[in-house]
SERO-4910 file (N, C-alpha, C, O; in steps of 0.05 Angstrom, whole numbers):
BEGIN
 pado doro    nc1    nc2    nc3   cac1   cac2   cac3    cc1    cc2    cc3    oc1    oc2    oc3
  Met    A    385    909   -866    401    905   -843    415    932   -834    423    948   -851
  Gln    A    416    936   -810    429    959   -800    459    955   -797    468    936   -783
  Pro    A    477    971   -810    504    966   -808    517    978   -782    507    998   -771
  Tyr    A    538    967   -773    553    978   -751    582    984   -763    592    966   -776
  Trp    A    593   1006   -760    618   1015   -771    641   1007   -752    639   1011   -728
  Arg    A    662    997   -763    686    991   -749    702   1016   -750    700   1032   -769
  Gly    A    720   1021   -730    738   1043   -729    725   1068   -717    701   1068   -712
  Leu    A    741   1089   -711    732   1112   -699    730   1133   -722    750   1147   -729
  Gly    A    708   1134   -734    701   1155   -754    713   1147   -782    709   1161   -801
  Thr    A    727   1124   -784    738   1118   -811    723   1091   -820    719   1073   -803
  Cys    A    717   1089   -842    704   1064   -853    724   1043   -859    737   1044   -880
  Leu    A    727   1025   -842    747   1003   -846    730    979   -858    741    961   -870
  Gly    A    705    980   -854    689    958   -863    660    959   -850    656    973   -830
  Val    A    643    945   -861    615    946   -848    611    917   -837    616    897   -850
  Val    A    601    918   -812    594    892   -798    565    895   -793    557    913   -778
  Thr    A    549    878   -804    520    879   -799    510    867   -774    525    853   -760
  Val    A    487    873   -766    476    862   -743    475    831   -745    480    817   -726
  Ser    A    470    821   -770    469    793   -774    496    782   -767    497    761   -753
  Asp    A    517    793   -775    544    783   -769    547    781   -738    557    761   -727
  Phe    A    539    803   -724    541    803   -695    525    781   -682    534    768   -663
  Glu    A    501    777   -692    481    756   -682    494    729   -684    492    713   -666
  Thr    A    507    723   -708    520    699   -713    542    695   -693    544    673   -682
  Lys    A    559    715   -689    582    714   -670    571    710   -642    582    695   -626
  Leu    A    549    722   -635    539    719   -607    528    691   -603    530    680   -581
  Thr    A    516    679   -623    506    650   -622    529    633   -619    527    614   -603
  Gln    A    552    638   -633    574    620   -629    587    622   -600    596    602   -589
  Ile    A    586    647   -590    597    653   -563    579    637   -543    589    625   -524
  Ala    A    551    639   -548    532    627   -529    538    597   -529    536    586   -507
  Ser    A    546    584   -550    551    555   -550    576    551   -534    578    530   -521
  Val    A    596    567   -535    621    566   -520    614    568   -490    624    553   -473
  Ile    A    597    587   -484    588    591   -456    575    565   -446    576    558   -422
  Gly    A    561    551   -465    548    527   -458    566    506   -448    557    487   -435
  Gln    A    592    508   -453    611    488   -444    615    490   -413    625    472   -400
  Ile    A    606    512   -402    606    517   -372    586    497   -359    589    490   -335
  Asp    A    565    488   -375    546    469   -363    559    441   -362    553    423   -378
  Asp    A    577    437   -342    593    414   -340    589    405   -311    587    422   -293
  Pro    A    589    379   -306    586    367   -278    610    377   -260    606    377   -236
  Lys    A    632    384   -270    653    395   -253    650    422   -243    664    430   -224
  Val    A    632    436   -255    625    465   -248    604    465   -227    584    450   -230
  Pro    A    606    480   -205    584    482   -187    559    492   -199    558    509   -217
  Lys    A    537    480   -189    510    486   -199    504    515   -200    493    524   -220
  Asn    A    511    532   -182    505    560   -181    519    573   -204    507    591   -216
  Ile    A    543    564   -212    558    578   -232    545    569   -260    541    586   -278
  Arg    A    538    543   -263    524    534   -287    498    549   -292    492    558   -314
  Arg    A    483    552   -271    457    568   -274    461    596   -280    446    607   -297
  Ala    A    481    609   -268    485    638   -274    496    641   -301    492    662   -313
  Ser    A    511    623   -313    522    625   -340    500    623   -359    498    638   -379
  Lys    A    481    602   -355    457    600   -372    440    625   -370    430    635   -391
  Glu    A    436    637   -346    420    661   -344    432    685   -359    418    700   -372
  Ala    A    459    688   -358    473    708   -373    469    706   -401    467    726   -415
  Thr    A    468    681   -411    464    676   -440    437    682   -448    433    697   -468
  Glu    A    417    672   -435    390    675   -442    380    704   -436    366    716   -453
  Gln    A    386    715   -413    375    742   -405    389    764   -418    377    785   -422
  Trp    A    415    762   -426    430    783   -436    440    777   -466    430    789   -485
  Leu    A    458    758   -468    471    755   -494    452    749   -516    456    762   -537
  Leu    A    433    731   -516    416    726   -536    388    741   -536    371    736   -553
  Asn    A    385    759   -518    361    773   -514    360    796   -535    372    817   -531
  Lys    A    346    792   -557    346    813   -580    328    836   -572    326    854   -588
  Ser    A    315    837   -551    298    859   -545    315    882   -532    306    905   -530
  Arg    A    340    876   -525    358    898   -514    378    905   -535    384    891   -554
  Asp    A    390    931   -530    409    940   -549    435    922   -549    443    913   -528
  Leu    A    447    919   -572    470    901   -575    492    907   -556    501    889   -544
  Asp    A    501    932   -552    521    938   -537    515    933   -506    533    927   -491
  Val    A    490    936   -499    481    929   -471    483    901   -467    494    892   -446
  Arg    A    474    884   -486    474    854   -485    502    846   -480    507    830   -462
  Ile    A    521    856   -496    549    848   -495    563    854   -468    575    838   -455
  Ala    A    559    880   -461    571    891   -435    559    877   -411    573    871   -392
  Met    A    533    872   -410    522    857   -386    530    828   -386    534    817   -365
  Thr    A    533    816   -407    542    788   -408    572    788   -397    579    771   -381
  Gln    A    587    806   -406    614    809   -397    615    812   -365    629    798   -351
  Asn    A    599    829   -356    596    834   -326    589    810   -311    599    805   -289
  Lys    A    568    794   -323    558    770   -308    581    749   -308    586    736   -288
  Leu    A    593    747   -330    615    726   -332    639    733   -314    651    715   -302
  Glu    A    646    761   -311    666    769   -295    660    760   -264    678    750   -249
  Glu    A    634    764   -257    625    755   -230    631    726   -227    641    718   -206
  Leu    A    625    709   -246    629    681   -244    661    673   -242    669    655   -228
  Tyr    A    676    688   -258    705    686   -258    716    690   -230    734    676   -221
  Glu    A    703    709   -217    714    716   -189    704    696   -167    714    696   -144
  Asp    A    686    678   -175    677    658   -156    701    639   -148    713    628   -166
  Pro    A    707    636   -123    729    619   -116    726    588   -121    744    572   -120
  Asn    A    701    582   -126    694    553   -134    696    544   -161    695    521   -167
  Ile    A    700    563   -178    703    557   -206    728    541   -213    749    549   -204
  Pro    A    727    519   -226    749    503   -235    767    521   -253    757    536   -270
  Pro    A    794    519   -251    810    536   -264    808    535   -294    810    556   -307
  Glu    A    803    513   -306    799    511   -336    776    527   -345    776    538   -367
  Phe    A    756    528   -329    731    543   -336    733    574   -329    719    590   -341
  Gly    A    751    581   -312    758    608   -308    773    619   -333    768    641   -341
  Thr    A    791    603   -344    805    611   -368    786    613   -393    790    629   -411
  Leu    A    767    596   -392    746    597   -415    730    624   -411    724    637   -431
  Ile    A    725    632   -389    709    656   -384    725    679   -394    715    697   -407
  Leu    A    752    679   -386    770    702   -395    772    703   -425    773    725   -437
  Met    A    772    681   -439    773    678   -469    747    690   -480    747    705   -500
  Ile    A    726    683   -468    700    693   -479    698    721   -475    689    736   -492
  Asn    A    706    731   -450    704    762   -446    723    777   -465    717    799   -474
  Thr    A    745    765   -473    762    778   -491    748    782   -519    750    803   -531
  Glu    A    736    760   -527    720    761   -554    698    783   -551    695    799   -569
  Leu    A    684    782   -530    662    802   -527    672    831   -526    660    849   -537
  Glu    A    696    835   -513    709    861   -515    715    870   -542    711    893   -549
  Lys    A    725    851   -560    731    857   -586    707    867   -602    708    885   -620
  Met    A    685    853   -595    660    860   -608    651    887   -601    642    902   -618
  Leu    A    654    893   -575    646    920   -567    659    942   -580    648    963   -584
  Thr    A    685    938   -587    701    958   -601    693    961   -630    698    982   -642
  Glu    A    679    941   -641    670    941   -670    641    955   -672    633    962   -694
  Ile    A    628    959   -648    602    970   -651    605   1000   -655    585   1014   -658
***
């Protein structure tokens, strides 16, 4: 397994790709909560696409997957039709993704 180092030049610990993949799978299941009848269909479809095309797409670099998922979710957050509780969920997901980006 290829390690990713935490910190800027200092070894605070090793986080393996497997650890990141596990975390991304967990985040994908949280994104799946957006697939709710209260959420407009276009937002549900876009969140599913962000998960499948970016977050869980292992053919792309890990940092690109995370950043593009954040970008797509941010676009959904800005949609005026998103129910408030799902907007909050998106912000929470993006916060976790941002933490992961700092660990890569």
